[in-house]
ZATI-517243 format. One record per residue (C-alpha): x, y, z. Coordinates in nm, 2 decimals. Example, Ala and Ser with C-alpha at 12.3 -4.5 7.8 and 13.67 -1.06 7.14 Angstrom:
<nodes>
       x       y       z
    1.23   -0.45    0.78
    1.37   -0.11    0.71
</nodes>
This chain:
<nodes>
       x       y       z
    5.29   -0.64   -4.69
    5.43   -0.98   -4.57
    5.45   -1.03   -4.21
    5.83   -1.03   -4.11
    5.98   -1.30   -3.88
    5.98   -1.03   -3.60
    5.60   -0.98   -3.64
    5.47   -1.35   -3.60
    5.33   -1.55   -3.30
    5.62   -1.67   -3.10
    5.50   -2.02   -3.03
    5.24   -2.27   -3.13
    5.08   -2.24   -2.81
    5.08   -1.84   -2.86
    4.90   -1.89   -3.16
    4.65   -2.14   -3.04
    4.57   -1.96   -2.75
    4.51   -1.66   -2.97
    4.27   -1.82   -3.21
    4.09   -1.98   -2.92
    4.04   -1.62   -2.82
    3.87   -1.58   -3.12
    3.68   -1.87   -3.11
    3.58   -1.89   -2.73
    3.33   -1.59   -2.68
    3.00   -1.51   -2.54
    2.87   -1.71   -2.80
    2.97   -2.03   -2.62
    2.86   -1.90   -2.27
    2.58   -1.65   -2.30
    2.43   -1.82   -2.61
    2.48   -2.19   -2.68
    2.31   -2.31   -2.35
    1.98   -2.11   -2.46
    2.00   -2.26   -2.83
    2.06   -2.59   -2.70
    1.77   -2.58   -2.44
    1.55   -2.42   -2.76
    1.59   -2.69   -2.96
    1.57   -2.99   -2.69
    1.26   -3.21   -2.73
    1.07   -3.39   -2.42
    1.35   -3.63   -2.35
    1.64   -3.38   -2.38
    1.89   -3.17   -2.61
    2.13   -3.45   -2.71
    2.00   -3.48   -3.06
    2.04   -3.11   -3.10
    2.43   -3.17   -2.98
    2.48   -3.44   -3.27
    2.34   -3.19   -3.53
    2.57   -2.93   -3.38
    2.88   -3.15   -3.39
    2.80   -3.27   -3.76
    2.82   -2.90   -3.87
    3.13   -2.85   -3.69
    3.31   -3.09   -3.94
    3.08   -3.00   -4.26
    3.11   -2.60   -4.19
    3.35   -2.48   -3.92
    3.65   -2.72   -3.96
    3.65   -2.68   -4.35
    3.64   -2.30   -4.33
    3.89   -2.29   -4.05
    4.12   -2.48   -4.25
    4.10   -2.25   -4.55
    4.14   -1.92   -4.34
    4.46   -2.04   -4.15
    4.62   -2.14   -4.49
    4.48   -1.81   -4.67
    4.62   -1.62   -4.40
    4.96   -1.78   -4.36
    4.99   -1.82   -4.75
    4.90   -1.48   -4.81
    5.07   -1.27   -4.51
    4.81   -1.00   -4.54
    4.45   -0.85   -4.39
    4.15   -0.99   -4.54
    4.13   -0.73   -4.84
    4.47   -0.78   -4.93
    4.45   -1.19   -4.91
    4.15   -1.18   -5.15
    4.32   -0.99   -5.40
    4.61   -1.21   -5.42
    4.38   -1.54   -5.41
    4.03   -1.44   -5.57
    4.17   -1.18   -5.78
    4.18   -0.80   -5.81
    3.83   -0.79   -5.94
    3.70   -0.93   -5.59
    3.84   -0.72   -5.33
    3.50   -0.61   -5.28
    3.42   -0.98   -5.13
    3.70   -0.91   -4.87
    3.61   -0.56   -4.78
    3.27   -0.71   -4.71
    3.39   -1.00   -4.49
    3.60   -0.76   -4.31
    3.29   -0.51   -4.27
    3.06   -0.80   -4.14
    3.31   -0.86   -3.84
    3.38   -0.47   -3.79
    3.00   -0.42   -3.79
    2.96   -0.70   -3.53
    3.26   -0.55   -3.34
    3.05   -0.20   -3.32
    2.81   -0.37   -3.07
    2.99   -0.66   -2.95
    3.20   -0.42   -2.73
    2.88   -0.28   -2.59
    2.82   -0.66   -2.49
    3.13   -0.68   -2.36
    3.08   -0.39   -2.15
    2.76   -0.55   -1.99
    2.98   -0.85   -1.89
    3.24   -0.62   -1.72
    2.97   -0.41   -1.56
    2.80   -0.71   -1.40
    3.12   -0.85   -1.28
    3.16   -0.51   -1.04
    2.82   -0.52   -0.95
    2.85   -0.88   -0.85
    3.16   -0.80   -0.66
    3.03   -0.49   -0.51
    2.66   -0.54   -0.44
    2.44   -0.79   -0.33
    2.29   -1.05   -0.58
    1.92   -1.03   -0.64
    1.68   -1.28   -0.51
    1.37   -1.20   -0.69
    1.31   -1.14   -1.08
    1.20   -0.80   -1.01
    1.52   -0.71   -0.85
    1.71   -0.85   -1.09
    1.50   -0.64   -1.36
    1.56   -0.36   -1.15
    1.92   -0.39   -1.18
    1.93   -0.43   -1.56
    1.69   -0.16   -1.61
    1.87    0.07   -1.39
    2.22   -0.01   -1.58
    2.04    0.04   -1.90
    1.84    0.37   -1.81
    2.14    0.57   -1.73
    2.48    0.64   -1.93
    2.68    0.34   -1.79
    2.62    0.13   -2.10
    2.80    0.38   -2.32
    3.08    0.42   -2.06
    3.16    0.08   -2.05
    3.13    0.03   -2.41
    3.40    0.31   -2.44
    3.63    0.15   -2.19
    3.59   -0.19   -2.39
    3.73   -0.03   -2.69
    4.00    0.14   -2.53
    4.14   -0.15   -2.37
    4.10   -0.36   -2.70
    4.30   -0.06   -2.87
    4.57   -0.09   -2.63
    4.58   -0.46   -2.67
    4.65   -0.46   -3.03
    4.86   -0.10   -3.10
    5.21   -0.29   -3.08
    5.08   -0.57   -3.29
    5.07   -0.94   -3.28
    5.31   -0.97   -2.95
    5.10   -0.79   -2.76
    4.79   -0.95   -2.90
    4.96   -1.29   -2.78
    5.08   -1.17   -2.47
    4.73   -1.07   -2.39
    4.56   -1.38   -2.48
    4.81   -1.58   -2.27
    4.66   -1.42   -1.98
    4.28   -1.40   -2.08
    4.25   -1.76   -2.25
    4.45   -1.97   -1.93
    4.27   -1.75   -1.70
    3.91   -1.81   -1.87
    3.98   -2.18   -1.90
    4.03   -2.20   -1.51
    3.76   -2.01   -1.43
    3.52   -2.25   -1.69
    3.65   -2.55   -1.51
    3.61   -2.43   -1.18
    3.24   -2.33   -1.23
    3.20   -2.69   -1.40
    3.34   -2.86   -1.09
    3.09   -2.63   -0.89
    2.81   -2.71   -1.08
    2.83   -3.08   -1.11
    2.83   -3.11   -0.73
    2.52   -2.96   -0.68
    2.22   -3.14   -0.56
    1.99   -3.20   -0.88
    2.25   -3.11   -1.10
    2.25   -3.43   -1.27
    1.90   -3.45   -1.38
    2.00   -3.12   -1.60
    2.33   -3.28   -1.75
    2.13   -3.59   -1.83
    1.87   -3.36   -2.01
    2.13   -3.18   -2.19
    2.30   -3.51   -2.32
    1.99   -3.75   -2.38
    1.89   -3.73   -2.74
    1.51   -3.71   -2.83
    1.59   -3.82   -3.20
    1.23   -3.71   -3.31
    1.37   -3.35   -3.29
    1.57   -3.44   -3.60
    1.31   -3.44   -3.81
    1.25   -3.07   -3.77
    1.46   -2.85   -4.02
    1.49   -2.57   -3.78
    1.70   -2.80   -3.53
    1.96   -2.85   -3.81
    1.93   -2.51   -3.93
    2.01   -2.36   -3.56
    2.27   -2.60   -3.51
    2.45   -2.49   -3.85
    2.39   -2.14   -3.73
    2.55   -2.18   -3.37
    2.85   -2.32   -3.54
    2.90   -2.03   -3.76
    2.85   -1.77   -3.48
    3.04   -1.93   -3.21
    3.35   -2.09   -3.38
    3.43   -1.77   -3.55
    3.46   -1.96   -3.89
    3.43   -1.76   -4.20
    3.48   -1.42   -4.01
    3.80   -1.34   -4.16
    3.96   -1.34   -3.80
    4.14   -1.65   -3.80
    4.28   -1.55   -4.15
    4.39   -1.25   -4.00
    4.56   -1.40   -3.73
    4.69   -1.67   -4.00
    4.89   -1.40   -4.15
    5.13   -1.40   -3.80
    5.20   -1.76   -3.85
    5.53   -1.92   -3.86
    5.59   -2.11   -4.17
    5.65   -2.41   -4.00
    5.31   -2.41   -3.80
    5.05   -2.66   -3.90
    4.74   -2.59   -4.06
    4.51   -2.87   -4.04
    4.61   -2.99   -3.68
    4.57   -2.63   -3.55
    4.24   -2.61   -3.73
    4.13   -2.94   -3.58
    4.24   -2.82   -3.23
    4.07   -2.48   -3.26
    3.72   -2.62   -3.38
    3.72   -2.88   -3.13
    3.84   -2.67   -2.85
    3.60   -2.43   -2.92
    3.32   -2.67   -2.91
    3.45   -2.82   -2.59
    3.41   -2.51   -2.39
    3.05   -2.50   -2.53
    2.95   -2.82   -2.37
    3.13   -2.74   -2.04
    2.94   -2.41   -2.01
    2.64   -2.57   -2.11
    2.67   -2.88   -1.87
    2.76   -2.58   -1.60
    2.43   -2.36   -1.68
    2.20   -2.66   -1.73
    2.32   -2.83   -1.41
    2.30   -2.53   -1.23
    1.93   -2.42   -1.33
    1.81   -2.75   -1.29
    1.99   -2.80   -0.97
    1.85   -2.47   -0.80
    1.48   -2.44   -0.96
    1.44   -2.82   -1.05
    1.29   -2.84   -0.65
    1.07   -2.57   -0.69
    0.95   -2.58   -1.04
    0.82   -2.87   -1.31
    1.09   -2.95   -1.61
    0.86   -2.73   -1.88
    0.88   -2.43   -1.65
    1.28   -2.46   -1.62
    1.32   -2.50   -1.94
    1.11   -2.22   -2.04
    1.32   -1.98   -1.81
    1.66   -2.13   -2.02
    1.48   -2.04   -2.34
    1.36   -1.72   -2.26
    1.56   -1.48   -2.44
    1.47   -1.18   -2.24
    1.56   -0.81   -2.36
    1.85   -0.82   -2.60
    1.86   -1.17   -2.55
    2.00   -1.13   -2.20
    1.71   -1.32   -2.00
    1.93   -1.62   -1.88
    2.26   -1.47   -1.85
    2.19   -1.13   -1.69
    1.84   -1.16   -1.54
    1.82   -1.53   -1.41
    2.20   -1.65   -1.36
    2.25   -1.37   -1.09
    1.91   -1.50   -0.90
    2.06   -1.84   -0.94
    2.39   -1.78   -0.77
    2.25   -1.58   -0.50
    2.03   -1.92   -0.40
    2.36   -2.11   -0.37
    2.64   -2.16   -0.09
    2.94   -1.95   -0.20
    2.72   -1.81   -0.51
    2.85   -1.43   -0.46
    3.21   -1.56   -0.53
    3.06   -1.80   -0.79
    2.87   -1.50   -0.98
    3.18   -1.28   -0.96
    3.38   -1.57   -1.15
    3.11   -1.64   -1.38
    3.10   -1.29   -1.51
    3.47   -1.24   -1.54
    3.47   -1.52   -1.73
    3.25   -1.41   -1.97
    3.41   -1.07   -1.96
    3.74   -1.27   -2.07
    3.54   -1.44   -2.30
    3.43   -1.11   -2.48
    3.73   -0.93   -2.46
    3.93   -1.18   -2.63
    3.69   -1.19   -2.92
    3.70   -0.80   -2.95
    4.08   -0.76   -2.97
    4.03   -1.00   -3.26
    3.78   -0.80   -3.43
    3.99   -0.48   -3.39
    4.29   -0.66   -3.50
    4.12   -0.75   -3.81
    4.00   -0.37   -3.91
    4.32   -0.22   -3.81
    4.54   -0.48   -4.02
    4.33   -0.39   -4.35
    4.45   -0.01   -4.26
    4.82   -0.11   -4.23
    4.78   -0.27   -4.57
    4.67    0.04   -4.70
    4.98    0.21   -4.63
    4.87    0.32   -4.23
    5.12    0.33   -3.94
    4.98    0.06   -3.69
    4.91    0.35   -3.40
    4.72    0.55   -3.62
    4.52    0.26   -3.77
    4.43    0.15   -3.44
    4.33    0.52   -3.35
    4.11    0.50   -3.66
    3.93    0.18   -3.57
    3.88    0.26   -3.21
    3.74    0.61   -3.22
    3.53    0.53   -3.49
    3.38    0.23   -3.31
    3.36    0.43   -3.02
    3.12    0.67   -3.19
    2.93    0.39   -3.42
    2.89    0.17   -3.13
    2.69    0.45   -2.91
    2.36    0.36   -3.08
    2.37    0.00   -2.98
    2.46    0.10   -2.63
    2.17    0.34   -2.62
    1.90    0.10   -2.76
    1.86   -0.23   -2.72
    1.64   -0.22   -3.04
    1.94   -0.09   -3.25
    2.17   -0.36   -3.09
    1.93   -0.62   -3.15
    1.88   -0.55   -3.53
    2.26   -0.49   -3.60
    2.31   -0.83   -3.44
    2.02   -0.99   -3.69
    2.15   -0.83   -4.00
    2.53   -0.91   -3.96
    2.47   -1.22   -3.78
    2.31   -1.34   -4.06
    2.55   -1.21   -4.32
    2.84   -1.41   -4.16
    2.67   -1.68   -4.42
    2.74   -1.47   -4.70
    3.12   -1.42   -4.54
    3.16   -1.80   -4.52
    3.05   -1.84   -4.91
    3.30   -1.56   -4.98
    3.58   -1.74   -4.82
    3.48   -2.05   -4.99
    3.49   -1.85   -5.33
    3.83   -1.73   -5.28
    3.97   -2.07   -5.24
    3.75   -2.20   -5.54
    3.87   -1.91   -5.76
    4.24   -2.00   -5.69
    4.18   -2.34   -5.78
    4.10   -2.59   -5.45
    4.33   -2.82   -5.56
    4.63   -2.59   -5.64
    4.56   -2.46   -5.30
    4.57   -2.76   -5.12
    4.91   -2.84   -5.26
    5.04   -2.47   -5.22
    4.90   -2.35   -4.90
    4.81   -2.66   -4.70
    5.04   -2.95   -4.77
    5.41   -3.00   -4.73
    5.41   -2.90   -4.33
    5.60   -3.14   -4.14
    5.39   -3.34   -3.89
    5.08   -3.20   -4.05
    4.76   -3.38   -4.18
    4.64   -3.41   -4.52
    4.34   -3.31   -4.69
    4.23   -3.45   -4.99
    3.91   -3.48   -5.21
    3.68   -3.45   -4.91
    3.78   -3.10   -4.82
    3.79   -2.98   -5.17
    3.42   -3.10   -5.22
    3.31   -2.97   -4.88
    3.49   -2.62   -4.97
    3.38   -2.62   -5.32
    3.01   -2.73   -5.30
    2.89   -2.78   -4.94
    2.97   -2.51   -4.79
    2.82   -2.26   -5.03
    2.49   -2.48   -5.02
    2.47   -2.49   -4.66
    2.50   -2.10   -4.65
    2.24   -2.04   -4.91
    2.01   -2.27   -4.73
    2.06   -2.09   -4.42
    2.02   -1.76   -4.55
    1.71   -1.87   -4.72
    1.58   -1.99   -4.40
    1.67   -1.71   -4.20
    1.52   -1.47   -4.45
    1.22   -1.69   -4.48
    1.18   -1.68   -4.07
    1.21   -1.24   -4.08
    0.91   -1.28   -4.35
    0.71   -1.50   -4.17
    0.74   -1.51   -3.80
    0.99   -1.21   -3.69
    0.83   -0.92   -3.91
    0.55   -1.10   -4.10
    0.35   -0.75   -4.16
    0.62   -0.54   -4.23
    0.89   -0.76   -4.40
    0.92   -0.49   -4.64
    1.01   -0.20   -4.42
    1.37   -0.15   -4.38
    1.31    0.06   -4.04
    1.17   -0.29   -3.85
    1.46   -0.43   -3.68
    1.39   -0.81   -3.78
    1.25   -0.77   -4.14
    1.35   -0.91   -4.47
    1.41   -0.56   -4.60
    1.65   -0.41   -4.32
    1.90   -0.71   -4.43
    1.88   -0.66   -4.77
    1.94   -0.28   -4.76
    2.21   -0.28   -4.54
    2.38   -0.56   -4.74
    2.31   -0.38   -5.05
    2.44   -0.07   -4.94
    2.76   -0.20   -4.79
    2.82   -0.41   -5.13
    2.75   -0.11   -5.36
    3.02    0.08   -5.15
    3.26   -0.19   -5.17
    3.19   -0.25   -5.55
    3.25    0.10   -5.59
    3.55    0.14   -5.44
    3.69   -0.21   -5.56
    3.96   -0.05   -5.81
    4.08    0.20   -5.54
    4.12   -0.05   -5.26
    4.33   -0.26   -5.53
    4.55    0.04   -5.60
    4.58    0.14   -5.23
    4.65   -0.21   -5.08
    5.05   -0.28   -5.07
    5.09   -0.61   -5.18
    5.41   -0.82   -5.08
    5.73   -0.77   -5.24
    5.73   -0.94   -5.58
    5.36   -1.01   -5.60
    5.11   -0.82   -5.87
    4.73   -0.84   -5.77
    4.55   -1.11   -5.96
</nodes>
């Protein structure tokens, strides 16, 4: 059903803060600095930053424009939007896009719980001063039932944040995102004033042009953009359904993409500066980089093992550690509530009352997130399978626009808003051809890595966490279910008055 005027974001600021809440998450603070370090050359990581920026323009911004416009024009959740624009035969595509984001939600709430636990631990206890004590904190947390408790707490709080609809989502994000940005800026100012921080910052921004000859650098840059901007997830499409008619699509898309990447840069400057300042006098540059590159259990090494130790060696480190993990918690939670809303809105479109829809999604996620809370191997598998599936999601979003007609979509859904920027043939080329091509190349690359690097001897084993077959089996099962349910989803979805399924 269409979003009534009373069920819209009250202001452009509320919309932008909420969408930044989607984009700005743990991928910016937890993942990006490690990926930049892993793709640095001997001179620095600046060339990777250039490739990463290129894909902001070639992948993220075109998809964000499409998602804003799809949501605003369709006024429905992801499945209903696909029915309107791609046609009734392709409702299964919308369901797959929605399921990928929902499957990520099942373990993302676990990660959000980790962030909250570390905020509480850094507040209540002394920071670890050795790797052994940091590992003991991590293993002590993981060995009991606390990850399940914090996962459940994150899901309950997330459900409460969306139960009253867009108004409560907007109110929560008006608190979370400004608070997060203040914490990020405070952390940045502290980092750049540390002795030795300039070496880390210089390394981050200095290009080693030879690294651009490595295909992996470009592919990692595209992967990072797909992960941390939220482009192609269906999340921005869901929030777009609550846009006011006068709100601009193209300008908001650029603000969203560039705002997200700015936060990533600030986080990287903060972490590179801090790590080089604290460890630079004790270790060589290769040793410092090795620490930044080491992922640790479930990619937790830098964030949950090393950062507490680094804060322990700094003046005022306890307060800074508290702010760091509080900011990480805010980032995780703002993204989590968008995932809950995406799944909730689909059930609302199917005719469920919002309260009941939220209860179903939250309780289902509580149960389905427990395996990831109990087993890091399971969490790693889900992160791998559904993280790579985001490439498929982005392709499906581009397909919906192409199926409707890129020029017709541009005329009817993007242009004509006073004060907005126009888009022309370049955007149409990107969304029709280059986005799908990038997705195919990246998908083939990650499956190649799975077969040759991650699980070369067990690539055919669906029970191996990082095999080719684990991806193909899980994707195949999801697609088979949704294709089988296609007609039923179309019949049950409540379309806006006067609109029939294409």
